[in-house]
N, CA, C and O atoms as a Tinker XYZ file with bonds, in Angstrom:
   356  protein
     1  N      0.859000   -1.161000    0.036000    73     2
     2  CA     0.041000    0.014000   -0.027000    64     1     3
     3  C      0.895000    1.300000   -0.047000    63     2     4     5
     4  O      1.742000    1.457000    0.833000    81     3
     5  N      0.724000    2.164000   -0.946000    73     3     6
     6  CA     1.573000    3.258000   -1.060000    64     5     7
     7  C      0.687000    4.539000   -1.086000    63     6     8     9
     8  O      0.340000    5.034000   -2.158000    81     7
     9  N      0.336000    5.058000    0.101000    73     7    10
    10  CA    -0.457000    6.347000    0.132000    64     9    11
    11  C      0.479000    7.491000   -0.060000    63    10    12    13
    12  O      1.679000    7.323000    0.155000    81    11
    13  N      0.023000    8.613000   -0.440000    73    11    14
    14  CA     0.930000    9.732000   -0.763000    64    13    15
    15  C      1.229000   10.620000    0.441000    63    14    16    17
    16  O      1.989000   11.582000    0.329000    81    15
    17  N      0.648000   10.312000    1.568000    73    15    18
    18  CA     0.996000   11.106000    2.722000    64    17    19
    19  C      2.371000   10.762000    3.200000    63    18    20    21
    20  O      2.689000    9.586000    3.377000    81    19
    21  N      3.202000   11.765000    3.416000    73    19    22
    22  CA     4.582000   11.595000    3.812000    64    21    23
    23  C      4.973000   12.406000    5.071000    63    22    24    25
    24  O      4.384000   13.430000    5.415000    81    23
    25  N      5.946000   11.895000    5.679000    73    23    26
    26  CA     6.511000   12.600000    6.871000    64    25    27
    27  C      6.970000   14.034000    6.467000    63    26    28    29
    28  O      7.675000   14.256000    5.482000    81    27
    29  N      6.500000   14.990000    7.327000    73    27    30
    30  CA     6.844000   16.394000    7.141000    64    29    31
    31  C      5.686000   17.134000    6.431000    63    30    32    33
    32  O      5.740000   18.360000    6.340000    81    31
    33  N      4.661000   16.456000    5.934000    73    31    34
    34  CA     3.577000   17.198000    5.299000    64    33    35
    35  C      2.638000   17.873000    6.417000    63    34    36    37
    36  O      2.512000   17.440000    7.562000    81    35
    37  N      2.057000   18.909000    5.934000    73    35    38
    38  CA     1.150000   19.642000    6.897000    64    37    39
    39  C     -0.250000   19.581000    6.332000    63    38    40    41
    40  O     -0.500000   19.892000    5.167000    81    39
    41  N     -1.215000   19.142000    7.261000    73    39    42
    42  CA    -2.607000   19.116000    6.850000    64    41    43
    43  C     -3.434000   19.920000    7.719000    63    42    44    45
    44  O     -2.968000   20.247000    8.811000    81    43
    45  N     -4.623000   20.293000    7.380000    73    43    46
    46  CA    -5.619000   21.010000    8.169000    64    45    47
    47  C     -6.734000   19.895000    8.432000    63    46    48    49
    48  O     -7.278000   19.283000    7.513000    81    47
    49  N     -7.008000   19.703000    9.750000    73    47    50
    50  CA    -7.976000   18.780000   10.101000    64    49    51
    51  C     -8.984000   19.507000   11.067000    63    50    52    53
    52  O     -8.654000   20.542000   11.644000    81    51
    53  N    -10.214000   18.938000   11.223000    73    51    54
    54  CA   -11.156000   19.486000   12.135000    64    53    55
    55  C    -11.118000   18.737000   13.445000    63    54    56    57
    56  O    -11.180000   17.508000   13.436000    81    55
    57  N    -11.018000   19.436000   14.599000    73    55    58
    58  CA   -11.009000   18.767000   15.869000    64    57    59
    59  C    -12.512000   18.423000   16.234000    63    58    60    61
    60  O    -13.438000   18.581000   15.438000    81    59
    61  N    -12.659000   17.929000   17.540000    73    59    62
    62  CA   -13.980000   17.490000   18.022000    64    61    63
    63  C    -14.977000   18.635000   17.947000    63    62    64    65
    64  O    -16.167000   18.397000   17.742000    81    63
    65  N    -14.523000   19.864000   18.108000    73    63    66
    66  CA   -15.551000   20.960000   18.113000    64    65    67
    67  C    -15.616000   21.632000   16.732000    63    66    68    69
    68  O    -16.061000   22.777000   16.641000    81    67
    69  N    -15.200000   20.975000   15.690000    73    67    70
    70  CA   -15.075000   21.458000   14.350000    64    69    71
    71  C    -14.319000   22.603000   14.031000    63    70    72    73
    72  O    -14.515000   23.260000   13.008000    81    71
    73  N    -13.329000   22.901000   15.005000    73    71    74
    74  CA   -12.417000   23.979000   14.641000    64    73    75
    75  C    -11.214000   23.394000   13.804000    63    74    76    77
    76  O    -10.767000   22.275000   14.052000    81    75
    77  N    -10.715000   24.185000   12.815000    73    75    78
    78  CA    -9.731000   23.626000   11.968000    64    77    79
    79  C     -8.345000   23.816000   12.694000    63    78    80    81
    80  O     -8.088000   24.864000   13.286000    81    79
    81  N     -7.479000   22.780000   12.626000    73    79    82
    82  CA    -6.176000   22.826000   13.211000    64    81    83
    83  C     -5.227000   22.267000   12.169000    63    82    84    85
    84  O     -5.557000   21.351000   11.416000    81    83
    85  N     -3.979000   22.878000   12.152000    73    83    86
    86  CA    -2.979000   22.438000   11.249000    64    85    87
    87  C     -2.152000   21.407000   11.958000    63    86    88    89
    88  O     -1.700000   21.663000   13.074000    81    87
    89  N     -1.929000   20.247000   11.368000    73    87    90
    90  CA    -1.005000   19.193000   12.019000    64    89    91
    91  C      0.137000   18.844000   11.038000    63    90    92    93
    92  O     -0.030000   18.969000    9.824000    81    91
    93  N      1.267000   18.419000   11.556000    73    91    94
    94  CA     2.282000   17.963000   10.742000    64    93    95
    95  C      2.444000   16.495000   10.997000    63    94    96    97
    96  O      2.233000   16.033000   12.118000    81    95
    97  N      2.825000   15.728000    9.953000    73    95    98
    98  CA     3.174000   14.263000   10.029000    64    97    99
    99  C      4.498000   14.169000   10.568000    63    98   100   101
   100  O      5.433000   14.713000    9.980000    81    99
   101  N      4.683000   13.468000   11.732000    73    99   102
   102  CA     5.928000   13.288000   12.343000    64   101   103
   103  C      6.503000   11.864000   12.050000    63   102   104   105
   104  O      7.717000   11.674000   12.119000    81   103
   105  N      5.711000   10.954000   11.752000    73   103   106
   106  CA     6.117000    9.615000   11.538000    64   105   107
   107  C      5.053000    8.805000   10.772000    63   106   108   109
   108  O      3.868000    9.129000   10.850000    81   107
   109  N      5.456000    7.766000   10.039000    73   107   110
   110  CA     4.488000    6.906000    9.380000    64   109   111
   111  C      4.898000    5.501000    9.531000    63   110   112   113
   112  O      6.093000    5.218000    9.614000    81   111
   113  N      3.948000    4.575000    9.571000    73   111   114
   114  CA     4.215000    3.157000    9.850000    64   113   115
   115  C      3.128000    2.384000    9.166000    63   114   116   117
   116  O      1.964000    2.784000    9.172000    81   115
   117  N      3.522000    1.224000    8.548000    73   115   118
   118  CA     2.503000    0.255000    7.969000    64   117   119
   119  C      2.394000   -0.971000    8.832000    63   118   120   121
   120  O      3.411000   -1.609000    9.103000    81   119
   121  N      1.255000   -1.319000    9.262000    73   119   122
   122  CA     0.948000   -2.457000   10.108000    64   121   123
   123  C     -0.221000   -3.254000    9.422000    63   122   124   125
   124  O     -1.297000   -2.686000    9.234000    81   123
   125  N     -0.048000   -4.424000    9.083000    73   123   126
   126  CA    -1.027000   -5.356000    8.543000    64   125   127
   127  C     -1.714000   -4.698000    7.271000    63   126   128   129
   128  O     -2.934000   -4.723000    7.111000    81   127
   129  N     -0.883000   -4.142000    6.433000    73   127   130
   130  CA    -1.265000   -3.480000    5.208000    64   129   131
   131  C     -2.080000   -2.229000    5.410000    63   130   132   133
   132  O     -2.727000   -1.757000    4.476000    81   131
   133  N     -2.065000   -1.687000    6.591000    73   131   134
   134  CA    -2.716000   -0.377000    6.845000    64   133   135
   135  C     -1.626000    0.626000    7.251000    63   134   136   137
   136  O     -0.755000    0.355000    8.078000    81   135
   137  N     -1.736000    1.827000    6.601000    73   135   138
   138  CA    -0.768000    2.871000    6.965000    64   137   139
   139  C     -1.373000    3.786000    8.038000    63   138   140   141
   140  O     -2.563000    4.101000    8.014000    81   139
   141  N     -0.489000    4.214000    9.009000    73   139   142
   142  CA    -0.869000    5.083000   10.104000    64   141   143
   143  C      0.216000    6.201000   10.162000    63   142   144   145
   144  O      1.380000    5.999000    9.816000    81   143
   145  N     -0.223000    7.325000   10.596000    73   143   146
   146  CA     0.705000    8.476000   10.895000    64   145   147
   147  C      0.551000    8.964000   12.244000    63   146   148   149
   148  O     -0.514000    8.890000   12.857000    81   147
   149  N      1.603000    9.460000   12.703000    73   147   150
   150  CA     1.671000   10.121000   13.958000    64   149   151
   151  C      1.809000   11.674000   13.654000    63   150   152   153
   152  O      2.737000   12.117000   12.977000    81   151
   153  N      0.836000   12.447000   14.193000    73   151   154
   154  CA     0.764000   13.865000   13.812000    64   153   155
   155  C      0.778000   14.679000   15.190000    63   154   156   157
   156  O      0.458000   14.184000   16.270000    81   155
   157  N      1.162000   15.896000   15.012000    73   155   158
   158  CA     1.049000   16.848000   16.093000    64   157   159
   159  C      0.608000   18.261000   15.668000    63   158   160   161
   160  O      0.826000   18.621000   14.511000    81   159
   161  N      0.019000   19.052000   16.516000    73   159   162
   162  CA    -0.429000   20.329000   16.101000    64   161   163
   163  C      0.853000   21.244000   15.657000    63   162   164   165
   164  O      1.858000   21.351000   16.361000    81   163
   165  N      0.697000   21.821000   14.525000    73   163   166
   166  CA     1.838000   22.622000   13.981000    64   165   167
   167  C      2.168000   23.722000   14.995000    63   166   168   169
   168  O      3.338000   24.037000   15.214000    81   167
   169  N      1.091000   24.330000   15.640000    73   167   170
   170  CA     1.379000   25.385000   16.628000    64   169   171
   171  C      2.241000   24.945000   17.708000    63   170   172   173
   172  O      3.125000   25.680000   18.150000    81   171
   173  N      1.995000   23.628000   18.210000    73   171   174
   174  CA     2.855000   23.178000   19.242000    64   173   175
   175  C      4.270000   22.950000   18.829000    63   174   176   177
   176  O      5.199000   23.192000   19.599000    81   175
   177  N      4.452000   22.472000   17.584000    73   175   178
   178  CA     5.704000   22.152000   17.077000    64   177   179
   179  C      6.548000   23.488000   16.938000    63   178   180   181
   180  O      7.737000   23.547000   17.251000    81   179
   181  N      5.888000   24.448000   16.489000    73   179   182
   182  CA     6.591000   25.747000   16.211000    64   181   183
   183  C      6.958000   26.407000   17.539000    63   182   184   185
   184  O      7.918000   27.175000   17.596000    81   183
   185  N      6.220000   26.124000   18.592000    73   183   186
   186  CA     6.547000   26.673000   19.937000    64   185   187
   187  C      7.831000   26.162000   20.472000    63   186   188   189
   188  O      8.379000   26.725000   21.420000    81   187
   189  N      8.374000   25.018000   19.844000    73   187   190
   190  CA     9.665000   24.413000   20.160000    64   189   191
   191  C      9.835000   24.085000   21.660000    63   190   192   193
   192  O     10.880000   24.281000   22.280000    81   191
   193  N      8.695000   23.563000   22.185000    73   191   194
   194  CA     8.759000   23.050000   23.554000    64   193   195
   195  C      8.334000   21.527000   23.438000    63   194   196   197
   196  O      7.155000   21.182000   23.514000    81   195
   197  N      9.361000   20.661000   23.251000    73   195   198
   198  CA     9.062000   19.268000   23.066000    64   197   199
   199  C      8.381000   18.562000   24.185000    63   198   200   201
   200  O      7.802000   17.500000   23.954000    81   199
   201  N      8.409000   19.082000   25.405000    73   199   202
   202  CA     7.702000   18.430000   26.480000    64   201   203
   203  C      6.258000   18.568000   26.385000    63   202   204   205
   204  O      5.544000   17.707000   26.899000    81   203
   205  N      5.712000   19.661000   25.720000    73   203   206
   206  CA     4.246000   19.874000   25.634000    64   205   207
   207  C      3.624000   19.444000   24.401000    63   206   208   209
   208  O      2.468000   19.778000   24.139000    81   207
   209  N      4.370000   18.673000   23.569000    73   207   210
   210  CA     3.875000   18.205000   22.260000    64   209   211
   211  C      2.930000   16.968000   22.401000    63   210   212   213
   212  O      3.372000   15.929000   22.892000    81   211
   213  N      1.709000   17.061000   22.001000    73   211   214
   214  CA     0.753000   16.073000   21.953000    64   213   215
   215  C      0.789000   15.299000   20.599000    63   214   216   217
   216  O      0.716000   15.911000   19.534000    81   215
   217  N      0.900000   13.987000   20.658000    73   215   218
   218  CA     0.928000   13.179000   19.477000    64   217   219
   219  C     -0.467000   12.521000   19.299000    63   218   220   221
   220  O     -1.128000   12.101000   20.249000    81   219
   221  N     -0.845000   12.471000   18.046000    73   219   222
   222  CA    -2.180000   11.873000   17.740000    64   221   223
   223  C     -1.848000   10.801000   16.599000    63   222   224   225
   224  O     -1.010000   11.046000   15.732000    81   223
   225  N     -2.494000    9.705000   16.648000    73   223   226
   226  CA    -2.331000    8.659000   15.676000    64   225   227
   227  C     -3.532000    8.543000   14.890000    63   226   228   229
   228  O     -4.633000    8.370000   15.413000    81   227
   229  N     -3.341000    8.639000   13.576000    73   227   230
   230  CA    -4.455000    8.477000   12.582000    64   229   231
   231  C     -4.265000    7.406000   11.585000    63   230   232   233
   232  O     -3.122000    7.069000   11.277000    81   231
   233  N     -5.368000    6.810000   11.024000    73   231   234
   234  CA    -5.260000    5.779000   10.082000    64   233   235
   235  C     -5.424000    6.416000    8.699000    63   234   236   237
   236  O     -6.147000    7.400000    8.540000    81   235
   237  N     -4.703000    5.808000    7.643000    73   235   238
   238  CA    -4.897000    6.293000    6.356000    64   237   239
   239  C     -5.825000    5.330000    5.714000    63   238   240   241
   240  O     -5.491000    4.145000    5.691000    81   239
   241  N     -6.984000    5.708000    5.176000    73   239   242
   242  CA    -7.935000    4.812000    4.656000    64   241   243
   243  C     -7.584000    4.468000    3.235000    63   242   244   245
   244  O     -6.602000    5.005000    2.723000    81   243
   245  N     -8.325000    3.604000    2.559000    73   243   246
   246  CA    -8.001000    3.189000    1.172000    64   245   247
   247  C     -8.002000    4.372000    0.147000    63   246   248   249
   248  O     -7.349000    4.321000   -0.895000    81   247
   249  N     -8.766000    5.427000    0.504000    73   247   250
   250  CA    -8.903000    6.631000   -0.316000    64   249   251
   251  C     -7.786000    7.624000   -0.016000    63   250   252   253
   252  O     -7.739000    8.707000   -0.600000    81   251
   253  N     -6.924000    7.269000    0.860000    73   251   254
   254  CA    -5.880000    8.217000    1.293000    64   253   255
   255  C     -6.346000    9.334000    2.253000    63   254   256   257
   256  O     -5.676000   10.350000    2.436000    81   255
   257  N     -7.429000    9.114000    2.803000    73   255   258
   258  CA    -8.038000   10.092000    3.854000    64   257   259
   259  C     -7.602000    9.699000    5.188000    63   258   260   261
   260  O     -7.422000    8.509000    5.448000    81   259
   261  N     -7.416000   10.640000    6.074000    73   259   262
   262  CA    -7.051000   10.440000    7.459000    64   261   263
   263  C     -8.326000   10.139000    8.273000    63   262   264   265
   264  O     -9.315000   10.868000    8.196000    81   263
   265  N     -8.274000    9.064000    9.040000    73   263   266
   266  CA    -9.451000    8.695000    9.815000    64   265   267
   267  C     -9.014000    8.385000   11.251000    63   266   268   269
   268  O     -7.842000    8.145000   11.541000    81   267
   269  N     -9.954000    8.402000   12.074000    73   267   270
   270  CA    -9.631000    8.023000   13.571000    64   269   271
   271  C     -9.442000    6.511000   13.704000    63   270   272   273
   272  O    -10.011000    5.706000   12.967000    81   271
   273  N     -8.588000    6.171000   14.711000    73   271   274
   274  CA    -8.401000    4.791000   15.073000    64   273   275
   275  C     -9.635000    4.420000   15.929000    63   274   276   277
   276  O    -10.004000    5.140000   16.857000    81   275
   277  N    -10.254000    3.284000   15.589000    73   275   278
   278  CA   -11.565000    2.945000   16.201000    64   277   279
   279  C    -11.607000    2.225000   17.530000    63   278   280   281
   280  O    -12.520000    2.405000   18.335000    81   279
   281  N    -10.576000    1.394000   17.738000    73   279   282
   282  CA   -10.594000    0.504000   18.957000    64   281   283
   283  C     -9.373000    0.736000   19.820000    63   282   284   285
   284  O     -8.309000    1.143000   19.354000    81   283
   285  N     -9.570000    0.464000   21.085000    73   283   286
   286  CA    -8.401000    0.576000   22.046000    64   285   287
   287  C     -7.271000   -0.380000   21.635000    63   286   288   289
   288  O     -6.085000   -0.058000   21.710000    81   287
   289  N     -7.722000   -1.627000   21.177000    73   287   290
   290  CA    -6.701000   -2.582000   20.809000    64   289   291
   291  C     -5.806000   -2.109000   19.608000    63   290   292   293
   292  O     -4.583000   -2.250000   19.622000    81   291
   293  N     -6.471000   -1.559000   18.607000    73   291   294
   294  CA    -5.829000   -1.008000   17.471000    64   293   295
   295  C     -4.857000    0.129000   17.910000    63   294   296   297
   296  O     -3.698000    0.215000   17.504000    81   295
   297  N     -5.439000    0.976000   18.764000    73   295   298
   298  CA    -4.654000    2.236000   19.258000    64   297   299
   299  C     -3.341000    1.706000   19.953000    63   298   300   301
   300  O     -2.231000    2.186000   19.719000    81   299
   301  N     -3.576000    0.671000   20.829000    73   299   302
   302  CA    -2.335000    0.176000   21.578000    64   301   303
   303  C     -1.298000   -0.463000   20.574000    63   302   304   305
   304  O     -0.101000   -0.291000   20.805000    81   303
   305  N     -1.652000   -1.114000   19.592000    73   303   306
   306  CA    -0.744000   -1.731000   18.680000    64   305   307
   307  C     -0.042000   -0.555000   17.905000    63   306   308   309
   308  O      1.177000   -0.558000   17.735000    81   307
   309  N     -0.808000    0.390000   17.471000    73   307   310
   310  CA    -0.179000    1.481000   16.671000    64   309   311
   311  C      0.711000    2.373000   17.563000    63   310   312   313
   312  O      1.767000    2.809000   17.105000    81   311
   313  N      0.319000    2.659000   18.820000    73   311   314
   314  CA     1.047000    3.452000   19.746000    64   313   315
   315  C      2.382000    2.700000   20.059000    63   314   316   317
   316  O      3.435000    3.337000   20.065000    81   315
   317  N      2.363000    1.417000   20.308000    73   315   318
   318  CA     3.634000    0.720000   20.514000    64   317   319
   319  C      4.544000    0.751000   19.318000    63   318   320   321
   320  O      5.756000    0.891000   19.485000    81   319
   321  N      4.020000    0.628000   18.119000    73   319   322
   322  CA     4.802000    0.706000   16.911000    64   321   323
   323  C      5.511000    2.123000   16.775000    63   322   324   325
   324  O      6.686000    2.242000   16.425000    81   323
   325  N      4.754000    3.079000   17.058000    73   323   326
   326  CA     5.314000    4.486000   16.913000    64   325   327
   327  C      6.332000    4.775000   18.038000    63   326   328   329
   328  O      7.320000    5.480000   17.830000    81   327
   329  N      6.062000    4.207000   19.250000    73   327   330
   330  CA     7.069000    4.387000   20.267000    64   329   331
   331  C      8.375000    3.888000   19.892000    63   330   332   333
   332  O      9.394000    4.526000   20.158000    81   331
   333  N      8.396000    2.653000   19.219000    73   331   334
   334  CA     9.644000    2.093000   18.801000    64   333   335
   335  C     10.390000    3.008000   17.767000    63   334   336   337
   336  O     11.604000    3.204000   17.821000    81   335
   337  N      9.555000    3.553000   16.813000    73   335   338
   338  CA    10.082000    4.331000   15.716000    64   337   339
   339  C     10.680000    5.643000   16.316000    63   338   340   341
   340  O     11.803000    6.029000   15.994000    81   339
   341  N      9.888000    6.309000   17.200000    73   339   342
   342  CA    10.339000    7.624000   17.639000    64   341   343
   343  C     11.535000    7.453000   18.607000    63   342   344   345
   344  O     12.358000    8.363000   18.711000    81   343
   345  N     11.654000    6.278000   19.337000    73   343   346
   346  CA    12.800000    6.117000   20.198000    64   345   347
   347  C     14.100000    5.904000   19.404000    63   346   348   349
   348  O     15.189000    6.191000   19.903000    81   347
   349  N     13.976000    5.384000   18.128000    73   347   350
   350  CA    15.086000    5.156000   17.302000    64   349   351
   351  C     15.726000    6.492000   16.765000    63   350   352   353
   352  O     16.913000    6.588000   16.452000    81   351
   353  N     14.826000    7.486000   16.695000    73   351   354
   354  CA    15.274000    8.821000   16.122000    64   353   355
   355  C     15.982000    9.618000   17.062000    63   354   356
   356  O     16.406000   10.726000   16.736000    81   355
């Protein structure tokens, strides 16, 4: 599976209250033929305070759209995979 979303790209997404937020892709991983990205709010990244950066994990669907991870089990698997990737950097 080769989706066009790459590390370093910036996207605008809507949060829970439908406010638009810019996020940057920090890492990408493929698990069981599904691509996932770790993103953070661009505003937090530009503040250059690494301790206060919130990471969010999103799934890339077959159409290349970012969607939420639906189960706790899936979240735990994805979170563990990204922990390993980010620790290597």
